[in-house]
C-alpha positions in Angstrom: -67.7 190.3 131.9 -70.7 189.3 133.8 -72.9 191.1 131.3 -71.5 189.1 128.4 -71.4 185.8 130.2 -75.0 186.1 131.3 -76.6 186.0 127.9 -74.3 183.2 126.8 -75.2 181.1 129.9 -78.9 181.6 129.3 -78.5 180.6 125.7 -76.6 177.5 126.8 -79.3 176.7 129.4 -82.2 177.0 126.9 -80.4 174.9 124.3 -79.2 172.2 126.7 -80.5 168.6 127.0 -81.4 169.2 130.6 -84.0 171.8 129.7 -85.5 169.5 127.1 -85.7 166.6 129.6 -87.4 168.9 132.2 -89.9 170.1 129.6 -90.7 166.6 128.5 -91.2 165.5 132.1 -93.5 168.5 132.7 -95.4 167.8 129.5 -95.9 164.1 130.4 -97.1 165.1 133.9 -99.6 167.5 132.4 -100.7 164.9 129.8 -101.3 162.3 132.6 -103.2 164.9 134.7 -105.3 165.8 131.6 -106.2 162.1 130.9 -107.1 161.5 134.6 -109.3 164.6 134.7 -111.0 163.7 131.4 -111.6 160.2 132.7 -113.1 161.6 136.0 -115.2 164.1 134.0 -116.7 161.3 131.8 -117.4 159.0 134.7 -119.1 161.8 136.7 -121.1 162.8 133.6 -122.2 159.1 133.2 -123.2 159.0 136.8 -125.1 162.2 136.5 -127.0 160.9 133.4 -127.9 157.7 135.3 -129.1 159.7 138.3 -131.2 162.0 136.0 -132.8 158.9 134.5 -133.5 157.5 137.9 -135.0 160.9 139.0 -137.3 160.9 135.9 -138.4 157.3 136.6 -139.1 158.2 140.2 -141.1 161.3 139.2 -143.2 159.2 136.8 -143.8 156.6 139.6 -144.7 159.5 142.0 -147.2 160.8 139.5 -148.7 157.3 139.1 -148.9 156.9 142.9 -150.5 160.3 143.3 -153.1 159.5 140.7 -153.8 156.1 142.3 -154.2 157.9 145.7 -156.6 160.4 144.2 -158.6 157.6 142.6 -158.7 155.6 145.9 -160.0 158.7 147.7 -162.9 159.2 145.3 -166.4 158.1 146.1 -166.7 156.1 142.9 -163.7 154.0 143.8 -165.0 153.3 147.3 -168.4 152.4 146.0 -166.9 150.0 143.4 -164.6 148.3 146.0 -167.6 147.9 148.3 -169.5 146.2 145.5 -166.7 143.9 144.5 -165.3 143.0 147.9 -168.4 142.9 150.0 -171.1 142.2 147.4 -173.0 145.3 148.4 -175.6 147.0 146.2 -177.9 150.0 146.2 -181.4 149.4 147.4 -183.0 149.9 144.0 -180.4 147.8 142.1 -180.7 144.3 140.7 -177.6 142.1 140.5 -176.9 140.1 137.4 -174.4 137.3 137.6 -172.5 136.5 134.4 -171.0 133.1 134.2 -167.8 132.6 132.2 -166.4 129.3 130.8 -162.7 128.3 130.8 -162.0 130.5 127.8 -163.5 133.6 129.5 -166.4 133.5 127.1 -169.8 134.4 128.4 -172.1 131.3 128.9 -175.6 131.8 127.7 -178.0 131.4 130.7 -180.3 128.4 130.5 -184.0 129.1 130.6 -184.7 127.0 133.6 -187.7 128.1 135.6 -187.3 129.0 139.2 -188.3 126.3 141.7 -191.8 126.7 142.9 -192.4 127.0 146.6 -193.8 123.8 147.9 -195.0 122.9 151.3 -192.9 120.6 153.4 -195.0 117.4 153.2 -195.0 117.5 149.4 -191.2 117.9 149.4 -190.8 114.8 151.6 -193.2 112.9 149.3 -191.2 113.8 146.2 -187.9 113.0 148.0 -188.9 109.4 148.9 -191.2 108.5 146.0 -189.9 110.3 142.9 
């Protein structure tokens, strides 16, 4: 009797509404878990992409800083800065001053003669009487 009632009870259990309800609940739980995991996956992937872009930007900035550092350690850069900041020049060099107007256009130099060296009494005479 137990052998015959056993298959019938399993058949009733698998065809019952209780099993359907349990399976639906398990399916909904799995679906909710899948949606949460998918959402986490995409948010983490988005964060990883943002961090990779930031890494790339920082690497480019690092390269620029390294090249700037290499340039500042060169003799050419030091000499150029000494010329610009302190007005230094080499002993055999002549300095040319280029005057720019408001539009950053080069102004043609006037052909004015250099003042002649005069002795002091002549300067005073010209100051008072000319």
